[in-house]
C-alpha positions as CSV (number, residue, x, y, z in Angstrom):
1,M,119.3,124.3,71.0
2,S,119.7,121.0,72.8
3,K,120.0,117.9,70.6
4,K,118.7,115.5,73.2
5,I,116.2,113.0,71.7
6,I,112.7,112.8,73.2
7,S,110.5,109.8,72.6
8,I,106.8,110.3,72.1
9,I,104.8,107.1,72.6
10,V,101.2,106.8,71.2
11,P,99.0,103.8,71.7
12,V,96.3,103.6,69.1
13,F,93.1,101.6,68.4
14,N,90.6,102.5,65.6
15,R,91.5,106.2,65.4
16,A,91.7,106.5,61.6
17,K,89.6,109.7,61.6
18,I,91.7,111.6,64.2
19,I,95.2,110.1,64.4
20,V,96.4,112.4,61.6
21,D,95.7,115.4,63.9
22,T,97.8,113.9,66.7
23,I,100.7,113.0,64.4
24,S,100.6,116.4,62.7
25,S,100.9,118.1,66.1
26,V,104.2,116.3,66.5
27,L,105.4,117.0,63.0
28,H,104.7,120.8,63.6
29,Q,106.9,120.9,66.7
30,T,109.6,123.6,66.7
31,Y,112.0,121.0,68.4
32,P,113.3,118.6,65.7
33,Y,115.0,115.9,67.8
34,W,112.2,113.5,68.4
35,E,111.0,110.0,67.6
36,L,107.3,109.2,67.4
37,I,106.5,105.6,68.3
38,I,102.9,104.6,67.4
39,V,101.8,101.2,68.8
40,D,98.7,99.7,67.2
41,D,96.5,97.6,69.5
42,G,94.9,95.6,66.7
43,S,92.9,98.2,64.8
44,D,90.3,96.9,62.3
45,D,89.5,100.2,60.7
46,D,91.7,102.3,58.4
47,T,94.2,103.3,61.2
48,I,97.2,101.3,60.0
49,R,96.9,102.6,56.4
50,V,96.6,106.2,57.6
51,V,99.6,105.8,59.9
52,N,101.7,104.1,57.3
53,N,101.1,106.9,54.9
54,M,102.5,109.3,57.5
55,V,105.4,107.0,58.3
56,E,106.5,107.3,54.7
57,T,106.7,111.1,55.0
58,D,109.1,111.2,58.0
59,E,111.7,108.6,59.2
60,R,111.2,109.8,62.8
61,I,107.8,108.1,62.8
62,K,107.6,104.4,63.6
63,L,104.6,102.0,63.6
64,L,104.8,99.0,65.9
65,H,102.1,96.3,66.5
66,R,101.1,94.8,69.8
67,S,101.4,91.0,69.9
68,L,101.2,88.4,72.6
69,K,100.8,90.9,75.4
70,P,97.3,91.6,76.8
71,K,95.2,93.9,74.6
72,G,95.0,97.5,75.7
73,A,96.8,100.9,75.8
74,N,99.0,99.8,78.8
75,S,100.7,97.0,76.8
76,C,101.1,99.4,73.8
77,R,102.7,102.0,76.0
78,N,105.1,99.5,77.5
79,I,106.1,98.2,74.1
80,G,106.8,101.7,72.8
81,F,108.8,102.5,76.0
82,D,110.9,99.4,75.6
83,E,111.7,100.4,72.0
84,S,112.4,104.0,72.7
85,I,115.8,105.6,72.5
86,G,115.1,109.1,73.8
87,E,116.5,110.5,77.0
88,Y,113.1,111.9,77.7
89,V,109.6,110.4,77.2
90,I,106.1,111.7,76.7
91,F,103.1,109.3,76.6
92,L,100.8,111.0,74.2
93,D,97.2,109.7,73.8
94,A,95.9,109.2,70.2
95,D,93.1,111.7,70.9
96,D,95.4,114.5,72.1
97,I,97.3,117.3,70.5
98,L,100.6,119.1,71.5
99,L,101.0,122.8,70.8
100,P,104.0,123.6,68.5
101,N,106.3,124.8,71.2
102,A,105.5,122.1,73.7
103,I,108.4,119.8,73.2
104,Q,111.0,122.6,72.8
105,E,109.9,124.2,76.1
106,R,109.7,120.9,78.0
107,V,113.1,119.7,76.9
108,N,114.7,123.1,77.7
109,F,113.3,123.0,81.2
110,L,114.6,119.5,81.9
111,V,118.0,120.4,80.5
112,E,118.2,123.5,82.7
113,N,117.0,121.5,85.8
114,P,119.0,118.2,85.7
115,D,117.9,117.4,89.3
116,L,114.2,116.9,88.2
117,D,112.9,113.4,87.3
118,F,109.9,114.8,85.5
119,I,107.9,117.9,84.9
120,V,104.2,118.4,84.5
121,N,102.5,120.8,82.0
122,R,98.9,121.7,82.2
123,S,96.2,120.2,79.9
124,A,92.8,121.5,78.7
125,F,89.8,119.8,77.1
126,F,88.5,120.5,73.6
127,K,85.6,118.9,71.7
128,H,86.0,119.6,67.9
129,D,88.7,122.3,67.5
130,I,91.5,123.3,69.8
131,A,90.1,126.9,69.6
132,D,87.1,125.8,71.7
133,A,89.3,124.6,74.6
134,D,88.1,126.4,77.7
135,V,88.1,123.8,80.5
136,W,91.1,122.6,82.5
137,W,91.8,118.9,83.0
138,N,92.6,119.7,86.6
139,L,94.6,122.3,88.5
140,P,97.4,122.0,91.0
141,D,96.8,123.6,94.4
142,E,98.4,123.6,97.9
143,R,97.5,120.0,98.6
144,N,100.0,117.2,98.2
145,D,99.7,115.7,94.6
146,L,100.0,112.1,95.8
147,E,97.3,112.5,98.4
148,R,95.0,114.0,95.7
149,F,95.7,111.1,93.3
150,L,94.9,108.6,96.1
151,V,91.4,110.0,96.4
152,M,91.0,109.7,92.6
153,D,91.5,113.5,92.2
154,V,93.7,112.9,89.1
155,V,95.9,116.1,89.1
156,W,97.3,115.5,85.6
157,Q,96.6,113.4,82.5
158,T,98.9,111.1,80.6
159,T,100.1,113.7,78.2
160,G,101.0,116.3,80.9
161,P,104.3,114.8,82.2
162,T,107.6,114.6,80.5
163,W,109.8,111.9,82.0
164,R,113.5,111.2,82.3
165,K,113.6,107.7,80.9
166,A,116.3,106.8,83.4
167,F,114.0,107.6,86.4
168,L,111.3,105.2,85.1
169,V,113.8,102.5,84.3
170,K,115.6,102.8,87.7
171,N,112.3,102.5,89.6
172,N,110.7,99.9,87.3
173,I,107.7,102.1,86.8
174,R,105.5,100.7,84.0
175,F,101.9,100.6,83.0
176,D,100.0,97.7,84.6
177,E,99.0,95.6,81.6
178,F,96.2,93.9,83.6
179,L,94.5,97.0,84.8
180,Q,91.5,97.7,82.6
181,S,90.9,101.3,83.6
182,S,92.5,104.1,85.6
183,Q,95.9,103.2,84.1
184,D,97.4,106.7,84.2
185,W,96.1,107.1,87.8
186,D,98.1,103.9,88.8
187,F,101.2,104.8,86.8
188,H,101.4,108.3,88.3
189,I,100.9,107.0,91.9
190,Q,103.8,104.5,91.3
191,A,105.9,107.5,90.2
192,L,105.0,109.7,93.1
193,L,105.6,106.9,95.6
194,A,109.2,106.7,94.3
195,Q,109.7,110.2,95.8
196,P,110.8,111.9,92.6
197,G,112.0,115.4,92.1
198,Y,109.4,117.1,89.9
199,R,107.8,120.4,89.2
200,H,104.6,121.9,87.7
201,V,105.5,124.0,84.7
202,G,103.6,126.8,83.0
203,L,100.3,128.6,83.7
204,M,98.6,127.8,80.4
205,P,98.1,124.4,78.6
206,D,100.7,123.2,76.1
207,N,98.5,120.2,75.2
208,V,94.8,119.7,74.6
209,I,92.7,116.6,75.2
210,R,89.9,115.6,72.9
211,R,86.5,114.8,74.5
212,N,84.0,113.8,71.9
213,R,81.1,111.6,72.9
214,N,80.9,110.1,69.4
215,L,84.3,108.4,69.9
216,N,84.7,105.2,71.9
217,S,87.2,105.6,74.7
218,I,88.3,104.0,77.9
219,S,86.3,106.4,80.0
220,S,83.1,105.6,78.1
221,S,83.0,102.2,79.9
222,H,84.8,103.2,83.1
223,G,81.8,102.2,85.3
224,S,81.1,98.8,83.8
225,H,80.8,95.9,86.1
226,A,84.0,94.2,84.8
227,K,86.2,97.3,85.1
228,L,84.8,98.1,88.5
229,L,85.7,94.6,89.8
230,N,89.1,94.9,88.1
231,R,89.8,98.1,89.9
232,L,88.5,96.8,93.3
233,V,91.0,93.9,93.1
234,H,93.7,96.4,92.3
235,Y,92.8,98.6,95.3
236,S,92.7,95.6,97.6
237,E,96.3,94.7,96.6
238,M,97.6,98.4,96.8
239,I,96.2,99.1,100.2
240,Q,98.0,96.1,101.7
241,S,101.3,96.8,100.0
242,N,104.3,99.0,101.0
243,P,104.7,101.9,101.3
244,I,100.9,102.6,101.6
245,A,100.2,100.0,104.3
246,G,100.9,101.6,107.7
247,N,101.0,105.2,106.4
248,L,97.8,106.6,107.9
249,A,97.4,109.6,105.5
250,W,97.9,107.4,102.3
251,E,95.9,104.5,103.7
252,S,92.9,106.6,104.6
253,R,92.8,108.3,101.2
254,L,93.1,105.1,99.2
255,L,90.5,103.4,101.5
256,F,88.2,106.4,100.7
257,T,88.5,105.7,97.0
258,F,88.2,101.9,97.6
259,L,84.9,102.4,99.6
260,N,83.4,104.8,97.0
261,E,84.1,102.4,94.2
262,S,82.7,99.5,96.3
263,V,79.4,101.4,96.6
264,R,79.3,101.8,92.8
265,F,79.9,98.1,92.5
266,L,77.1,97.3,94.9
267,N,74.8,99.5,92.8
268,T,75.4,97.2,89.9
269,R,73.4,94.7,92.1
270,N,76.4,92.5,92.7
271,E,77.8,91.4,96.0
272,L,81.4,92.2,96.9
273,P,83.7,89.2,96.7
274,D,85.1,88.0,100.1
275,R,88.6,89.1,99.3
276,I,87.4,92.6,98.6
277,C,85.4,92.7,101.8
278,A,88.4,91.6,103.8
279,A,90.6,94.4,102.4
280,L,87.9,97.0,102.8
281,M,87.4,96.3,106.5
282,L,90.9,97.6,107.3
283,R,91.3,97.6,111.1
284,N,93.1,100.7,112.2
285,K,91.9,102.6,115.2
286,N,93.5,105.8,114.0
287,L,91.4,105.9,110.8
288,P,89.2,109.1,110.5
289,Q,85.7,108.5,112.0
290,D,84.1,109.4,108.7
291,I,86.1,106.6,107.0
292,K,84.9,104.2,109.7
293,L,81.3,105.2,109.0
294,M,81.8,104.6,105.3
295,Q,83.1,101.1,106.1
296,R,80.0,100.4,108.2
297,Y,77.8,101.5,105.3
298,V,79.5,99.3,102.8
299,W,79.5,96.3,105.1
300,N,75.8,96.6,105.9
301,A,74.8,97.4,102.3
302,N,76.7,94.3,101.1
303,R,75.0,92.2,103.8
304,W,71.5,93.4,102.9
305,L,72.2,92.8,99.2
306,H,73.1,89.2,100.1
307,F,69.7,88.7,101.7
308,N,67.5,90.6,99.2
309,L,67.9,93.3,96.6
310,V,64.8,95.1,98.0
311,F,66.5,95.3,101.5
312,H,69.6,96.8,99.9
313,K,67.5,99.5,98.1
314,I,65.8,100.4,101.3
315,Y,69.1,100.6,103.2
316,R,70.6,102.7,100.5
317,K,67.7,105.1,100.5
318,L,67.8,105.5,104.3
319,F,71.6,105.8,104.9
320,Y,73.5,106.6,101.6
321,E,73.5,110.4,102.0
322,K,74.4,110.3,105.7
323,Y,77.3,107.8,105.4
324,I,78.6,108.3,101.8
325,G,77.1,111.3,100.1
326,K,78.1,113.8,102.7
327,K,81.6,112.4,102.9
328,Q,82.6,113.2,99.3
329,T,84.4,116.5,100.2
330,L,86.3,114.8,103.2
331,F,89.6,115.4,101.5
332,G,88.8,118.6,99.7
333,N,87.1,119.6,96.4
334,S,88.5,118.5,93.1
335,K,89.4,121.2,90.5
336,Y,88.8,118.7,87.7
337,R,87.2,120.4,84.7
338,T,87.5,123.9,86.1
339,P,86.4,126.4,83.4
340,F,89.0,129.0,82.1
341,S,88.8,132.4,83.6
342,I,88.1,135.4,81.3
343,E,91.8,136.2,81.5
344,E,92.8,132.7,80.6
345,K,90.4,132.6,77.6
346,S,92.1,135.8,76.3
347,K,95.6,134.3,76.8
348,W,94.4,131.1,75.0
349,K,93.3,133.1,72.0
350,Q,96.7,134.8,71.9
351,I,98.5,131.5,72.1
352,L,96.5,130.1,69.2
353,V,97.4,133.2,67.1
354,E,101.1,132.5,67.8
355,N,100.7,128.8,67.0
356,E,99.1,129.6,63.6
357,K,102.1,131.7,62.8
358,I,104.4,128.8,63.7
359,N,102.4,126.4,61.6
360,K,102.8,128.6,58.5
361,L,106.6,128.8,58.7
């Protein structure tokens, strides 16, 4: 067995009721050479007491506290990364669970493939118990992963990849501490733009993602006015930066996302700021005609909103479906939340039986 240390970094905020499950999934790993760095984001529930109780049971678990840096999971992940000592890194969310063999198999694959900068394992959703997991996060296909990410078809979730720390350090890839949402989307685009060597590994999930509507999460306020505006500013900067600027395929796809999010922003009854409009109206005669039609819609919708909300509503009713709605499959259909097949459900049951045996050892 390899003795290479892997660092598992967990940002946490008010997760007293479920953080034990996440920590326990690391404690039950068949691979022993890990450190678990939990970074608290200012919890005001019982999270710190719960984590401290588990810190006392295993010296490989460390609890850090965010200070000075902006509040949020991004800052916590960066703090944990800077303190990590492992050759490999996993960013594990406080809602999620690793299966017992996950780290062993991930480390083995990276050791056997030293040319790879990271690997990606599949993830599935569960609500209350991992036995009810029967929906994929997303699935890889023949399309280019970077191009899928650029149209907000997020191919993998934060817990899916295992990184060589040296790759992230060399390319200065960090979580944007001022981005209020879509943090993993941005992080993974940064990584893919660095032209890494990587591979999708495994046909079944080795981690599961909790999706419980009773829990507060980043995604629960993803469409808020403030987060929409924050993302629009980010897109406006990305689309004008290298290496995206001038690359027609990447530019078109990011502009597609930018335009769709701008429509959502207009639907909050707020006009687009001038700097956003300027970036949206990217002038490139080679852009796909459908993208140009989307640009026209956003420009006119923003203008009518400036004059009168009623005019904007009328314009949207007349032209939204033609210029925006029918363009949503322009770059293909997402496989996000694809249900398990009957065969996959059977395999998942077998995996859970094996996991139960491991947990009893």
